[in-house]
N, C-alpha and C positions, 0 to 999 in steps of 0.2 A: 549917365556911360559917362567913362573920360575918354575923352580923345584927342591925341597929339598931333602936331602940324607932320610929323612925320610918316601918321596911318599908324599909329598904334591906338589902336580902341582895348577897353577894358571894362567890365562891367564887376561886380561881387553882390553877394545876397549870404548876410545873415536868416537862415532859416528856423522857422517850428519845426521841432522833433514831433512830427507826427508826420503817419503816410499818405496824410489826407492833402500836404500844398507839395506834393510830386507831381501829380497833373497841372496845377498854375505854375510852376516853376516851367517845366516843360511847356505849355506853353508863351514863356515869357523869353526861356531860351529861341523859341523858333523865331519870337516878334523882332532880336535881336541879331536873329544870323539872315534874316531876311534885310532890316534895317545895314546891314554892314554886306548886303547884295554877296551872301555867302548861301543864298539857301537850297544852293546845290547839297551840301553837307547835310542839311538839317536833320532827317529822317537819322539818319547815323547820330549823328550827335546827340540827339531828343531821343533818341530809346540809350547811347550812353548815361546821357543827365540820369534818366528815369531808375537806372541800372544801381550805380554808384550813390544814386540819395537812397535809395533803399536799404543798403548796404548799409549807409550810414544811419538811419533812423532802427534798425530792425538789430544787429550787430555794436552801434558806435554808441555813442553821449553826445549829449547838446557841449557848446555850438555848433552844430552846423553852417557851416560854411561852403556854397559855390562863388568859383569865381572862373570866368574865364577873358580869354584876350582873343585879338587876331594884330596878328601883321602884315606886313607884304608877304609873305609866303609861310606863314601856317595859323593855325587857328590850334589851340589851345585849355583844357578847360582843367576845373580839379576840387576837389570834394574833400575838406577836411571835416574831421570830430573831432574828440575826443577822449572816447571808450579806449581802455588796453587793449582791446581783440586788435588781433592785423589778421589781416586779408589772407587767406588761401584758396588757392585750388586745389577743386576736390575729385576722386574719381567716380565717376556718378557712373549709373545703368542705363539702357534707356528708355528705362521707367520711370525714372527720378523725375521727381517735380518742379526742385528747388535746389541752387545748388549751380546753376551755371553763371549767373555775372560778372563773373573778371572771364570765363572764353569770349563772349559776347564780345568784351567793353577791347580784349586782346584782336577779336577777327573786322572786329568795324574801324579801329583807329589804327594808322599809323606805328603810334608808338605809346605806350603805356606802361605803367609800374607805380610804386609804390614806398612815399616819402614818411619816414620817423624820427620825429624829434628827438633830441637824441637826451634822456637826462629826466623823462613823465611821458605819460599816457597819449595819446592820440595816433593819426596817421592823417596823411595826404595820399587821395587816388587820382590819380593824373593820367589823361589821355590826350594825345597830340592826332594831327593831323596836316598834313602838306598841303598847300596850298598850288591849282591851280595854275599857270604863270597868268593868263588870262582872267582870273577869278584877282588876284595880288594886283595884277594891273588897274582893273577896276575897283577894286576895295579900295586902292589908292586917289584914286582920282577923286572916288567920294568923299573926301574931309571936309566934313560944314565946321568951318572955323566960327 
């Protein structure tokens, strides 16, 4: 984990291209959020991580990378893969079993989107949460050097 004197904290993982890693990664994210005193966001963030990683493994190509950082006012994460398929929101019926991942991300995060590199395959799907003033103050004062 990277930590700076101004309160910015960051982690980044290169992940294996298999669905089995999702549970372990969700636990790692939950532990990091606890360390950053952001446990109040853990349920939503962990669910988003699971959805984005499942999409990257199912529809993308390796390498798969998860990065997460928090400053004094926001928490952001992104999942990058190198597959040519671009995410899309599907129009689904009530009985549909799959295809709700991006809708879940949009419902849980304050902001989300997709960034595509120019001239090569791949994409980065990202989500951000605004930090409540108190959580931001606690996280900022807890910096350990």
